[in-house]
N, C-alpha and C positions, 0 to 999 in steps of 0.2 A: 696404313701397313696391307693392308687387304689390293688395294695396287701393284706397292713393290712384293710381292711377292706369292701374289696373287689367290692369298685364301687368309682364313681367318687365325691370328695363330695361337697355340695353346695356354696355356695356366704357363707352363717351366719357362717358351722361349717371352712370350711376354715379360714374363719376370725379368731374366736375358736385357731387354729393351729399356724396360725403366732403368734397373743398373747401371747401364752402358751410357743412359741420355743421364743421366744424375751424376757419371760420373765425367761427362764433357761437361756439365752444367760448372762444375765444384772449378774441373779445373781453367774455365774461361772468367770464371767471378776471380777464383787463385792471382790468373796469368792480372786483371785489371787492377785489384787489391796490391800488389806488388807494384805497381807503376806507377798507383794514384794512392797510396798507404792513408788511409783515414786520419783527420788530427783526434791529437788527444786536448776533450777540453782541460785544463785546471780551473782548479778554482785559488781564487786572487787568494793572493796575501793578507793577513791583516794588518798591514802599512797602504796596502791600495784600497783595504771596504774603507766606503765612506762614513765620516763621522756619525748620521744621523742615525743610524742602522747600527751602530756597536751601541749606541746612547738609548734606543732603543729595545735594547737583548732587555730580558728579564727572568735573572734563575732562577728564579722560583718559580716563572711557567717550566721553563724549561726539564726542571724536576717533575713538578707533577704529571706531566706530559709521559715519561721516561722513565717511569714510579716503577718496579717490578711490582706484579700482583704475588699478592698471595694467598695460599690456598687455606 
């Protein structure tokens, strides 16, 4: 910035520059996301889950892990 303006910017100017830079970066990022939207990963349906995974499921362990803590 010293090369561009010939002096060290004060706090107010520096704040303005960073604000503008952030705005430009976000503008570019949004443009890229618009062109290539991120893919949403979906959980497999129960029909598509292998039988081995379904058989290994234990209700008692599931309940123990998610049990509410009482005071």
